[in-house]
BADORO-121841 format. One record per atom (N, C-alpha, C, O): x negated, y, z negated; residue number from 0; residue in three letters. Coordinates in nm, 4 decimals, padded with zeros to 6 digits. Atoms other than C-alpha are relative to their C-alpha. Layout:
<rs>
u_v_w_kolgu_torfi
X_Y_Z_NUM_ala
...
</rs>
This chain:
<rs>
u_v_w_kolgu_torfi
-00.0253_-00.1177_00.0423_0_met
-00.3557_-01.8901_-00.6976_0_met
00.0275_00.0959_00.0999_0_met
00.0885_00.1985_00.0696_0_met
-00.0062_-00.1061_-00.1202_1_ser
-00.3661_-01.7129_-00.3428_1_ser
00.1395_00.0041_00.0311_1_ser
00.1825_00.1176_00.0515_1_ser
-00.1171_00.0016_-00.0404_2_gln
-00.0221_-01.8102_-00.2617_2_gln
00.0826_00.0894_-00.1047_2_gln
00.1727_00.1640_-00.0662_2_gln
-00.0577_-00.0955_00.0922_3_glu
00.0820_-01.6375_-00.5918_3_glu
-00.0125_00.1306_00.0125_3_glu
00.0837_00.2052_-00.0056_3_glu
00.0275_-00.1255_-00.0481_4_asn
-00.0928_-01.3321_-00.4948_4_asn
00.0791_00.0428_00.1155_4_asn
00.1433_00.1469_00.1017_4_asn
-00.0809_-00.0216_-00.0991_5_val
00.0735_-01.3274_-00.1734_5_val
00.1393_00.0380_-00.0297_5_val
00.1955_00.1349_00.0215_5_val
-00.1479_-00.0187_00.0420_6_glu
00.4191_-01.3600_-00.3389_6_glu
-00.0038_00.1341_-00.0818_6_glu
00.0954_00.2066_-00.0738_6_glu
-00.0026_-00.1253_00.0898_7_arg
00.3201_-01.0645_-00.5823_7_arg
00.0016_00.1162_00.0864_7_arg
00.0874_00.2023_00.0669_7_arg
00.0083_-00.0914_-00.1087_8_val
00.2272_-00.8439_-00.2925_8_val
00.1333_00.0297_00.0736_8_val
00.1769_00.1433_00.0923_8_val
-00.1270_-00.0028_-00.0631_9_arg
00.5439_-00.9204_-00.1184_9_arg
00.1143_00.0750_-00.0704_9_arg
00.1905_00.1588_-00.0223_9_arg
-00.0972_-00.0433_00.1006_10_ser
00.7497_-00.8540_-00.4209_10_ser
-00.0303_00.1595_-00.0220_10_ser
00.0625_00.2403_-00.0254_10_ser
00.0195_-00.1503_00.0144_11_val
00.5703_-00.5070_-00.4712_11_val
00.0426_00.0834_00.1058_11_val
00.1026_00.1891_00.0866_11_val
-00.0297_-00.0779_-00.1254_12_ile
00.6112_-00.3933_-00.1219_12_ile
00.1668_-00.0046_00.0019_12_ile
00.2214_00.1055_00.0077_12_ile
-00.1389_-00.0080_00.0064_13_glu
00.9933_-00.4952_-00.1302_13_glu
00.0549_00.1080_-00.0998_13_glu
00.1429_00.1875_-00.0667_13_glu
-00.0453_-00.0898_00.1044_14_asp
01.0327_-00.3000_-00.4652_14_asp
-00.0248_00.1332_00.0365_14_asp
00.0555_00.2189_-00.0004_14_asp
00.0478_-00.1248_-00.0428_15_phe
00.8524_-00.0075_-00.3129_15_phe
00.1054_00.0413_00.1305_15_phe
00.1395_00.1592_00.1395_15_phe
-00.0933_-00.0196_-00.1005_16_ile
01.0875_-00.0186_-00.0095_16_ile
00.1271_00.0355_-00.0474_16_ile
00.1854_00.1334_-00.0008_16_ile
-00.1225_-00.0120_00.0941_17_gly
01.3872_-00.0430_-00.2416_17_gly
00.0034_00.0949_-00.0726_17_gly
00.1064_00.1048_-00.1392_17_gly
-00.0127_-00.1119_00.0994_18_gly
01.2950_00.2727_-00.4326_18_gly
-00.0106_-00.0438_-00.1174_18_gly
00.0346_00.0373_-00.1982_18_gly
00.0183_00.0301_00.1541_19_lys
01.2200_00.0917_-00.7576_19_lys
-00.1140_00.0738_-00.0547_19_lys
-00.2035_00.1177_00.0175_19_lys
00.1002_-00.0602_00.0794_20_gly
01.0079_00.2377_-01.0012_20_gly
00.0674_00.1061_-00.0970_20_gly
00.1884_00.1279_-00.0914_20_gly
-00.0791_-00.0906_00.0964_21_glu
01.0761_00.4946_-01.2773_21_glu
-00.0467_00.1373_00.0323_21_glu
-00.1637_00.1678_00.0554_21_glu
00.0289_-00.1479_-00.0344_22_phe
01.1025_00.8597_-01.2112_22_phe
00.0603_00.1028_-00.0970_22_phe
00.1608_00.0752_-00.1626_22_phe
-00.0656_-00.0954_00.1185_23_asp
01.1702_01.1693_-01.4349_23_asp
00.1069_00.0944_00.0775_23_asp
00.1393_00.0840_00.1958_23_asp
-00.1198_-00.0980_-00.0427_24_ala
01.4380_01.4443_-01.3976_24_ala
-00.0286_00.0608_00.1283_24_ala
00.0652_00.0707_00.2073_24_ala
00.0558_-00.0786_-00.1053_25_glu
01.2421_01.6249_-01.1316_25_glu
-00.0341_-00.1073_00.1035_25_glu
-00.0798_-00.0707_00.2117_25_glu
00.0268_00.0816_-00.1359_26_gly
01.1986_01.3166_-00.9156_26_gly
-00.1387_-00.0529_00.0110_26_gly
-00.1707_-00.1197_00.1094_26_gly
00.1208_00.0179_-00.0147_27_met
00.8422_01.2761_-01.0002_27_met
-00.0280_-00.1527_-00.0534_27_met
00.0358_-00.1866_-00.1532_27_met
00.0254_00.1277_00.0480_28_leu
00.7073_00.9102_-01.0488_28_leu
-00.0723_00.0050_-00.1227_28_leu
-00.1647_00.0815_-00.1502_28_leu
00.0674_00.0137_00.1512_29_ile
00.6287_00.7950_-01.4082_29_ile
-00.0696_-00.1374_00.0146_29_ile
-00.1864_-00.1429_-00.0240_29_ile
00.0466_00.1112_-00.0102_30_lys
00.5753_00.4234_-01.3276_30_lys
00.0171_-00.0628_00.1355_30_lys
00.1284_-00.0555_00.1875_30_lys
-00.0293_00.0764_-00.1155_31_leu
00.5331_00.2289_-01.0196_31_leu
00.0584_-00.1332_-00.0051_31_leu
00.0356_-00.2073_-00.1007_31_leu
-00.0649_00.1238_00.0252_32_pro
00.7413_-00.0676_-00.9384_32_pro
-00.1204_-00.1211_-00.0012_32_pro
-00.2196_-00.1206_00.0716_32_pro
00.0816_00.1065_00.0140_33_asp
00.5700_-00.3878_-01.0440_33_asp
-00.1513_00.0309_-00.0378_33_asp
-00.2482_-00.0373_-00.0045_33_asp
00.1399_-00.0610_00.0509_34_glu
00.2775_-00.1854_-01.2052_34_glu
-00.0862_-00.1105_-00.0693_34_glu
-00.2086_-00.1021_-00.0601_34_glu
00.0745_00.0892_00.0670_35_glu
00.1706_-00.4818_-01.4062_35_glu
-00.0773_-00.0990_00.0799_35_glu
-00.1468_-00.1856_00.0267_35_glu
00.0926_00.0856_-00.0854_36_val
00.0157_-00.6501_-01.0955_36_val
-00.1342_00.0665_00.0091_36_val
-00.2317_00.0072_00.0551_36_val
00.1322_-00.0770_-00.0257_37_leu
-00.2554_-00.3853_-01.1040_37_leu
-00.0781_-00.0259_-00.1180_37_leu
-00.0236_-00.0272_-00.2284_37_leu
00.0986_00.0073_00.1028_38_his
-00.5672_-00.4412_-01.3094_38_his
-00.0259_00.1222_-00.0726_38_his
-00.0244_00.2221_-00.0006_38_his
00.0212_-00.1301_00.0674_39_pro
-00.6365_-00.1698_-01.5662_39_pro
-00.1296_00.0759_00.0593_39_pro
-00.1502_00.1889_00.0152_39_pro
00.1207_-00.0387_-00.0434_40_glu
-00.9726_-00.1054_-01.3710_40_glu
00.0094_00.0038_00.1326_40_glu
-00.0928_-00.0059_00.2005_40_glu
-00.0105_00.0094_-00.1522_41_ile
-00.8284_-00.0964_-01.0284_41_ile
-00.0639_00.1078_00.0795_41_ile
-00.0583_00.2241_00.0396_41_ile
00.0658_-00.1060_-00.0776_42_glu
-01.0181_00.0859_-00.7616_42_glu
00.0924_-00.0015_00.1301_42_glu
00.1083_-00.1017_00.1997_42_glu
-00.1061_-00.0246_-00.0969_43_trp
-00.7660_00.2218_-00.5131_43_trp
-00.0615_00.0921_00.1169_43_trp
-00.0657_00.2148_00.1075_43_trp
00.0884_-00.0678_-00.1007_44_asp
-00.9615_00.3119_-00.1880_44_asp
00.1034_00.0441_00.1162_44_asp
00.1575_-00.0360_00.1923_44_asp
-00.0724_-00.0624_-00.1159_45_ala
-00.7662_00.5633_00.0459_45_ala
-00.1034_00.0801_00.0694_45_ala
-00.0604_00.1627_00.1500_45_ala
00.1102_-00.0849_-00.0749_46_ser
-01.1045_00.7199_00.1748_46_ser
00.0245_00.0000_00.1482_46_ser
-00.0259_00.0941_00.2096_46_ser
-00.0112_00.0019_-00.1399_47_glu
-01.0019_00.6314_00.5296_47_glu
00.1131_00.0680_00.0502_47_glu
00.1244_00.0896_00.1708_47_glu
-00.1349_-00.0615_-00.0616_48_thr
-00.6634_00.7989_00.5529_48_thr
-00.0290_00.1334_00.0509_48_thr
-00.1091_00.2043_-00.0101_48_thr
00.0088_-00.1141_-00.0479_49_pro
-00.6413_01.0890_00.7620_49_pro
00.0623_00.1124_-00.0850_49_pro
00.0323_00.2292_-00.0601_49_pro
-00.0806_-00.0940_00.0808_50_val
-00.4215_01.2679_00.5068_50_val
-00.0813_00.0432_-00.1032_50_val
-00.1196_-00.0390_-00.1864_50_val
00.1266_-00.0524_00.0607_51_leu
-00.6694_01.5073_00.3335_51_leu
00.0685_00.0092_-00.1476_51_leu
-00.0164_-00.0105_-00.2345_51_leu
-00.0632_-00.0237_00.1069_52_asp
-00.4277_01.5610_00.0349_52_asp
-00.0295_-00.1474_-00.1104_52_asp
-00.0487_-00.1417_-00.2318_52_asp
00.0050_00.1173_00.0686_53_ile
-00.4588_01.1922_-00.0726_53_ile
-00.1288_-00.1004_00.0342_53_ile
-00.1560_-00.2020_-00.0297_53_ile
00.1387_00.0588_-00.0165_54_ser
-00.7927_01.0797_00.0830_54_ser
-00.0910_-00.0016_-00.1139_54_ser
-00.1125_00.0973_-00.1840_54_ser
00.1015_00.0087_00.1165_55_gly
-01.0393_00.9521_-00.1646_55_gly
00.0040_-00.1346_-00.0725_55_gly
00.0723_-00.2205_-00.0168_55_gly
00.0183_00.1266_00.0890_56_val
-01.1050_00.6623_-00.4226_56_val
00.0641_00.0303_-00.1250_56_val
00.0182_00.1217_-00.1934_56_val
-00.0770_-00.0047_00.1379_57_tyr
-00.8674_00.6347_-00.7226_57_tyr
-00.0529_-00.1202_-00.0981_57_tyr
-00.0658_-00.2376_-00.0633_57_tyr
00.0324_00.1128_00.1060_58_arg
-00.9771_00.4490_-01.0406_58_arg
00.0790_00.0113_-00.1292_58_arg
00.0882_00.1095_-00.2028_58_arg
-00.0943_00.0327_00.1076_59_gly
-00.7489_00.3080_-01.2901_59_gly
00.1648_00.0315_00.0400_59_gly
00.2015_00.0954_00.1386_59_gly
-00.1374_00.0013_-00.0485_60_ile
-00.3683_00.2827_-01.2935_60_ile
00.0650_00.1523_00.0063_60_ile
00.1351_00.1900_00.1001_60_ile
-00.0385_-00.1313_-00.0006_61_glu
-00.2976_00.6438_-01.3958_61_glu
-00.0474_00.0850_00.1292_61_glu
00.0291_00.1681_00.1782_61_glu
00.0475_-00.0502_-00.1370_62_ala
-00.5015_00.7591_-01.0841_62_ala
00.0809_-00.0474_00.1001_62_ala
00.1347_00.0309_00.1784_62_ala
-00.0891_00.0414_-00.1075_63_val
-00.3150_00.5409_-00.8690_63_val
00.1550_00.0367_00.0047_63_val
00.2202_00.0376_00.1091_63_val
-00.1197_-00.0733_-00.0020_64_arg
00.0171_00.6847_-01.0043_64_arg
-00.0041_00.1352_00.0646_64_arg
00.0923_00.1738_00.1307_64_arg
00.0196_-00.1323_-00.0523_65_glu
-00.1155_01.0272_-00.9036_65_glu
-00.0124_00.0026_00.1435_65_glu
00.0412_00.0925_00.2083_65_glu
00.0076_00.0422_-00.1548_66_tyr
-00.1965_00.9035_-00.5555_66_tyr
00.1489_-00.0040_00.0446_66_tyr
00.1844_00.0657_00.1396_66_tyr
-00.1389_00.0115_-00.0541_67_trp
00.1797_00.8079_-00.5231_67_trp
00.0750_00.1128_-00.0289_67_trp
00.1666_00.1411_00.0482_67_trp
-00.0740_-00.1347_00.0591_68_arg
00.3066_01.1266_-00.7097_68_arg
-00.0168_00.0996_00.1368_68_arg
00.0769_00.1623_00.1862_68_arg
00.0376_-00.1036_-00.0914_69_val
00.1257_01.3305_-00.4359_69_val
00.0828_-00.0362_00.1290_69_val
00.1546_00.0435_00.1894_69_val
-00.0735_00.0398_-00.1209_70_trp
00.2604_01.1153_-00.1506_70_trp
00.1596_-00.0020_00.0068_70_trp
00.2226_00.0406_00.1036_70_trp
-00.1468_-00.0067_00.0237_71_leu
00.6120_01.0769_-00.2575_71_leu
00.0645_00.1491_-00.0241_71_leu
00.1847_00.1708_-00.0086_71_leu
-00.0363_-00.1392_00.0128_72_ala
00.6346_01.4475_-00.3272_72_ala
00.0186_00.0553_00.1298_72_ala
00.1031_00.1427_00.1492_72_ala
00.0073_-00.0765_-00.1374_73_ala
00.5664_01.5305_00.0385_73_ala
00.0939_-00.0861_00.0734_73_ala
00.1553_-00.0223_00.1589_73_ala
-00.0441_00.0713_-00.0920_74_trp
00.7401_01.2286_00.1967_74_trp
00.1130_-00.1070_-00.0601_74_trp
00.1054_-00.1689_-00.1662_74_trp
-00.1062_00.0725_00.0113_75_glu
01.0455_01.0462_00.2050_75_glu
-00.0194_-00.1430_00.0848_75_glu
-00.0233_-00.1314_00.2073_75_glu
00.0321_00.1374_-00.0723_76_val
00.9830_00.6464_00.3114_76_val
00.1375_-00.0631_00.0371_76_val
00.2303_-00.0769_-00.0425_76_val
-00.1046_00.0964_-00.0481_77_phe
01.2260_00.4556_00.5097_77_phe
-00.0329_-00.1525_-00.0041_77_phe
-00.1525_-00.1810_00.0025_77_phe
00.0441_00.1198_-00.0296_78_pro
01.2326_00.0891_00.5258_78_pro
-00.0736_-00.0394_00.1161_78_pro
-00.0469_00.0067_00.2271_78_pro
00.1059_00.0239_-00.1131_79_tyr
00.9615_-00.0576_00.7349_79_tyr
-00.0317_-00.1542_00.0045_79_tyr
-00.0119_-00.2323_-00.0886_79_tyr
00.0587_00.1391_-00.0186_80_asp
00.8242_-00.3786_00.8681_80_asp
-00.1230_-00.0218_-00.0528_80_asp
-00.2123_00.0623_-00.0422_80_asp
00.1293_00.0514_00.0408_81_phe
00.5530_-00.5843_00.7032_81_phe
-00.0252_-00.1367_00.0073_81_phe
00.0646_-00.2185_00.0272_81_phe
00.0301_00.1606_-00.0023_82_glu
00.3611_-00.9158_00.6953_82_glu
-00.1112_-00.0094_-00.0884_82_glu
-00.2082_00.0661_-00.0818_82_glu
00.1063_00.0054_00.1141_83_val
00.1591_-01.0398_00.3948_83_val
-00.0688_-00.1347_00.0450_83_val
-00.0034_-00.2349_00.0742_83_val
00.0848_00.1206_-00.0288_84_leu
-00.1263_-01.2888_00.4715_84_leu
-00.0853_-00.0340_-00.1038_84_leu
-00.1266_00.0506_-00.1831_84_leu
00.1017_00.0591_00.1059_85_asp
-00.3463_-01.5135_00.2554_85_asp
-00.1209_00.0080_00.0596_85_asp
-00.1380_-00.0208_00.1780_85_asp
00.1400_-00.0154_-00.0492_86_ala
-00.7060_-01.4471_00.2797_86_ala
-00.0821_-00.0588_-00.1095_86_ala
-00.1912_-00.0043_-00.1265_86_ala
00.0729_00.0398_00.1219_87_gly
-00.8303_-01.6484_-00.0314_87_gly
00.0328_00.0746_-00.1077_87_gly
00.1498_00.0810_-00.1455_87_gly
-00.0267_-00.0787_00.1018_88_asp
-00.8917_-01.4164_-00.3159_88_asp
00.0483_00.1252_00.0442_88_asp
00.0521_00.2156_-00.0393_88_asp
-00.0441_-00.1318_-00.0343_89_arg
-00.7545_-01.1327_-00.0998_89_arg
00.1319_-00.0381_00.0619_89_arg
00.1689_-00.1524_00.0887_89_arg
-00.1226_-00.0044_-00.0508_90_val
-00.4296_-01.0450_00.0330_90_val
-00.0085_00.1169_00.1097_90_val
-00.0588_00.2263_00.0844_90_val
-00.0122_-00.1023_-00.1046_91_val
-00.3714_-00.8607_00.3717_91_val
00.1543_00.0323_00.0181_91_val
00.2420_-00.0532_00.0299_91_val
-00.1484_-00.0574_-00.0392_92_ala
-00.0518_-00.6470_00.4292_92_ala
-00.0132_00.0673_00.1190_92_ala
-00.0937_00.1601_00.1271_92_ala
-00.0004_-00.0817_-00.1063_93_leu
00.0151_-00.5372_00.7647_93_leu
00.1278_00.0684_00.0289_93_leu
00.2347_00.0085_00.0174_93_leu
-00.1356_-00.0842_00.0105_94_phe
00.2706_-00.2509_00.8234_94_phe
00.0118_00.0505_00.1433_94_phe
-00.0881_00.0651_00.2136_94_phe
-00.0414_-00.0258_-00.1157_95_gly
00.4435_-00.1488_01.1234_95_gly
00.1361_00.0350_00.0113_95_gly
00.2232_-00.0089_-00.0639_95_gly
-00.1436_-00.0574_-00.0355_96_his
00.7460_00.0360_01.2798_96_his
00.0484_00.0848_-00.1406_96_his
00.1578_00.0640_-00.1930_96_his
-00.0395_-00.0761_00.1191_97_gln
00.7555_00.2752_00.9785_97_gln
00.0227_00.1530_00.0457_97_gln
-00.0373_00.2127_00.1350_97_gln
-00.0393_-00.1466_-00.0261_98_arg
00.9068_00.6169_00.9766_98_arg
00.0102_00.0699_-00.1390_98_arg
00.0493_00.0077_-00.2378_98_arg
-00.0278_-00.0770_00.1292_99_met
00.9084_00.8945_00.7040_99_met
00.0531_00.1344_00.0367_99_met
00.0559_00.1716_00.1540_99_met
-00.0672_-00.1211_-00.0265_100_arg
01.0748_01.2298_00.6590_100_arg
-00.0879_00.1022_-00.0951_100_arg
-00.1085_00.0637_-00.2102_100_arg
00.0436_-00.0841_00.0724_101_gly
00.8929_01.5372_00.5300_101_gly
00.1127_00.0554_-00.0988_101_gly
00.2214_00.0981_-00.0597_101_gly
-00.1088_-00.0518_00.0997_102_arg
01.0739_01.6378_00.1997_102_arg
00.0354_00.1574_00.0204_102_arg
00.1477_00.2076_00.0157_102_arg
-00.0332_-00.1403_-00.0199_103_ser
01.0295_01.9948_00.2618_103_ser
00.0431_00.0818_00.1369_103_ser
00.0883_00.1961_00.1449_103_ser
-00.0183_-00.0185_-00.1445_104_thr
01.0646_02.0069_00.6408_104_thr
00.1157_-00.0728_00.0566_104_thr
00.1856_-00.0209_00.1436_104_thr
-00.1157_00.0918_-00.0470_105_gly
01.3180_01.7269_00.6992_105_gly
-00.0295_-00.0602_00.1362_105_gly
00.0534_-00.1244_00.2007_105_gly
00.0624_00.0777_-00.1357_106_ile
01.0968_01.6154_01.0117_106_ile
-00.0286_-00.1373_-00.0149_106_ile
-00.0955_-00.1715_-00.1125_106_ile
00.0154_00.1266_00.0012_107_glu
01.0951_01.2620_01.0817_107_glu
-00.1312_-00.0164_00.0921_107_glu
-00.1545_00.0476_00.1946_107_glu
00.1217_00.0291_-00.0969_108_val
00.7538_01.1076_01.2066_108_val
-00.0138_-00.1497_-00.0179_108_val
00.0170_-00.2072_-00.1223_108_val
00.0415_00.1169_-00.0157_109_ala
00.6461_00.7758_01.3217_109_ala
-00.1395_-00.0299_-00.0546_109_ala
-00.2323_00.0456_-00.0254_109_ala
00.1131_00.0243_00.0446_110_val
00.3740_00.6119_01.1425_110_val
-00.0840_-00.1166_00.0758_110_val
-00.0419_-00.2310_00.0929_110_val
00.0730_00.1151_-00.0804_111_pro
00.1047_00.4239_01.3364_111_pro
-00.0312_-00.1249_-00.0861_111_pro
-00.0577_-00.1111_-00.2055_111_pro
00.0261_00.1271_00.0626_112_lys
00.0504_00.0485_01.2476_112_lys
-00.1430_00.0185_-00.0998_112_lys
-00.2476_00.0714_-00.0621_112_lys
00.1078_-00.0018_00.0945_113_tyr
-00.1792_00.0218_00.9439_113_tyr
-00.0015_-00.1298_-00.1022_113_tyr
00.0937_-00.2067_-00.1148_113_tyr
-00.0056_00.1138_00.0804_114_ala
-00.2956_-00.2317_00.6932_114_ala
-00.0737_00.0275_-00.1335_114_ala
-00.1493_00.1237_-00.1469_114_ala
00.0791_-00.0107_00.1418_115_thr
-00.4240_-00.2771_00.3268_115_thr
-00.0628_-00.1446_-00.0234_115_thr
-00.0081_-00.2432_00.0261_115_thr
00.0662_00.1077_00.0504_116_val
-00.6595_-00.5392_00.1827_116_val
-00.0017_00.0008_-00.1400_116_val
-00.0661_00.0929_-00.1902_116_val
00.0207_00.0006_00.1389_117_met
-00.6219_-00.6266_-00.1799_117_met
-00.0717_-00.1029_-00.0559_117_met
-00.0360_-00.2137_-00.0159_117_met
00.0800_00.1067_00.0688_118_arg
-00.8595_-00.8350_-00.3812_118_arg
00.0490_-00.0189_-00.1460_118_arg
00.0712_00.0788_-00.2175_118_arg
-00.0620_00.0299_00.1222_119_phe
-00.7314_-01.0174_-00.6942_119_phe
-00.1207_-00.0731_-00.0728_119_phe
-00.2098_-00.1420_-00.0229_119_phe
00.0691_00.0714_00.0824_120_arg
-00.8946_-01.1213_-01.0035_120_arg
00.0876_-00.0338_-00.1315_120_arg
00.1470_00.0554_-00.1921_120_arg
-00.0879_00.0251_00.1086_121_asp
-00.7156_-01.3058_-01.2801_121_asp
00.1446_00.0219_00.0166_121_asp
00.2215_00.0442_-00.0769_121_asp
-00.1474_-00.0356_-00.0310_122_gly
-00.3911_-01.2560_-01.1092_122_gly
00.0418_00.1326_-00.0035_122_gly
00.1612_00.1593_-00.0176_122_gly
-00.0176_-00.1477_-00.0035_123_leu
-00.4279_-00.8787_-01.0965_123_leu
-00.0781_00.0515_00.1058_123_leu
-00.1819_-00.0025_00.1442_123_leu
00.0664_-00.0735_-00.1162_124_cys
-00.5216_-00.6432_-00.8233_124_cys
-00.0952_00.0768_-00.0479_124_cys
-00.0656_00.1688_-00.1241_124_cys
00.1178_-00.0713_00.0418_125_ile
-00.8640_-00.5195_-00.8769_125_ile
-00.0464_00.0949_00.1114_125_ile
-00.1231_00.1864_00.0813_125_ile
00.0619_-00.0760_-00.0959_126_his
-00.9357_-00.3625_-00.5572_126_his
00.1228_-00.0016_00.1270_126_his
00.1800_-00.1011_00.1715_126_his
-00.0949_-00.0353_-00.1020_127_trp
-00.7005_-00.1939_-00.2901_127_trp
-00.0679_00.0925_00.1045_127_trp
-00.1151_00.2018_00.0731_127_trp
00.0548_-00.0948_-00.0950_128_lys
-00.8255_-00.0610_00.0465_128_lys
00.0945_00.0189_00.1136_128_lys
00.1393_-00.0802_00.1714_128_lys
-00.0674_-00.0536_-00.1137_129_leu
-00.6305_00.1312_00.3094_129_leu
-00.0806_-00.0178_00.1303_129_leu
-00.1960_00.0249_00.1345_129_leu
00.0516_00.0183_-00.1350_130_tyr
-00.7157_00.0433_00.6648_130_tyr
00.0863_00.0704_00.1032_130_tyr
00.2077_00.0497_00.1037_130_tyr
-00.1071_-00.0684_-00.0984_131_met
-00.5830_00.2704_00.9602_131_met
00.0153_-00.0922_00.1187_131_met
00.1018_-00.0763_00.2048_131_met
-00.0221_00.0953_-00.1225_132_ser
-00.6478_-00.0282_01.2006_132_ser
00.0258_-00.1342_-00.0800_132_ser
-00.0322_-00.1656_-00.1840_132_ser
-00.0215_00.1402_00.0403_133_gln
-00.5047_-00.3758_01.1455_133_gln
-00.1155_-00.0885_00.0341_133_gln
-00.1415_-00.1854_-00.0372_133_gln
00.1161_00.0828_-00.0382_134_ser
-00.8048_-00.5186_01.3215_134_ser
-00.1036_00.0062_-00.0900_134_ser
-00.1567_-00.0989_-00.1259_134_ser
00.1104_-00.0067_00.0965_135_glu
-01.0616_-00.3843_01.0866_135_glu
00.0363_-00.0489_-00.1346_135_glu
-00.0505_-00.0966_-00.2077_135_glu
-00.0495_00.0784_00.1380_136_ala
-00.8462_-00.5020_00.7755_136_ala
-00.0150_-00.1397_00.0287_136_ala
-00.0649_-00.2101_-00.0591_136_ala
00.0103_00.1686_-00.0162_137_leu
-00.8367_-00.8611_00.9280_137_leu
-00.1334_-00.0357_-00.0152_137_leu
-00.1670_-00.1294_-00.0876_137_leu
00.1406_00.0395_-00.0015_138_ala
-01.2073_-00.8527_00.9920_138_ala
-00.0607_00.0158_-00.1395_138_ala
-00.1422_-00.0690_-00.1757_138_ala
00.0401_-00.0057_00.1253_139_ala
-01.2727_-00.7202_00.6373_139_ala
00.0403_-00.1220_-00.0811_139_ala
-00.0445_-00.1712_-00.1556_139_ala
-00.0474_00.1276_00.0695_140_ala
-01.0876_-01.0128_00.4925_140_ala
-00.0377_-00.1322_00.0584_140_ala
-00.0095_-00.2358_-00.0019_140_ala
00.0444_00.1140_-00.0501_141_gly
-01.2293_-01.2599_00.7103_141_gly
00.0894_-00.0884_00.0568_141_gly
00.0722_-00.2102_00.0510_141_gly
-00.0921_00.0633_-00.0587_142_leu
-00.9191_-01.3406_00.9003_142_leu
-00.0185_00.0275_00.1705_142_leu
-00.0614_00.1346_00.2134_142_leu
-00.0021_-00.0247_-00.1363_143_pro
-00.8996_-01.3926_01.2875_143_pro
00.0911_00.0919_00.0383_143_pro
00.1997_00.0925_-00.0198_143_pro
-00.0888_-00.0954_-00.0462_144_glu
-00.7477_-01.1056_01.4819_144_glu
00.1238_-00.0554_00.0665_144_glu
00.2219_00.0182_00.0770_144_glu
-00.1200_00.0541_-00.0566_145_gln
-00.5005_-01.3424_01.6522_145_gln
00.1124_-00.0157_-00.0938_145_gln
00.2249_-00.0483_-00.0556_145_gln
-00.1047_00.0292_00.0956_146_asp
-00.3164_-01.3621_01.3300_146_asp
00.1046_00.1345_00.0130_146_asp
00.2090_00.1340_-00.0522_146_asp
-00.0777_-00.1117_00.0051_147_val
-00.1639_-01.0174_01.4137_147_val
00.0552_00.0326_00.1487_147_val
-00.0188_00.0163_00.2456_147_val
-00.0335_-00.0466_-00.1469_148_pro
00.0439_-00.8963_01.7221_148_pro
-00.1086_00.1324_00.0463_148_pro
-00.1758_00.1998_-00.0318_148_pro
00.1007_-00.1138_-00.0312_149_ala
-00.1604_-00.6388_01.9256_149_ala
00.0489_00.1435_-00.0450_149_ala
00.1645_00.1855_-00.0501_149_ala
-00.0425_-00.1512_00.0645_150_glu
-00.1780_-00.2848_01.7872_150_glu
00.0194_00.0692_00.1190_150_glu
-00.0489_00.0532_00.2201_150_glu
-00.0222_-00.0976_-00.0791_151_ser
-00.0242_-00.0253_01.9706_151_ser
-00.0531_00.1554_-00.0167_151_ser
-00.0239_00.2400_00.0678_151_ser
</rs>
């Protein structure tokens, strides 16, 4: 099952980068791409993000949609590099070389490398946690740090 989870995560990230999802006439997110991979009781933990507007823990699919509504209202995301790693019942996604543009300012910014760890139950993501350090994410998932290039 873990390889299937890895492929699910890879597909979700690719769909997100590709701008897939459902949006209303004002461009507000209605449905996330591949939302069916989320468990109805998902816990989405963004408590370590330095972005105060979205820092916190979100419970349930509608709360996760709200997280992304707030983020996508502020930022336009460009394609970025990522790697997905199998960690048993968890999947680690490592993100790097990402750039975004402020929707109201037009200013482009580089995003430091970061990672997420997702735990699956019955083929659905039940827990998602954002890590601002790839090393911390790998340690949390029980993977050796040498699995990732050095952080910059």
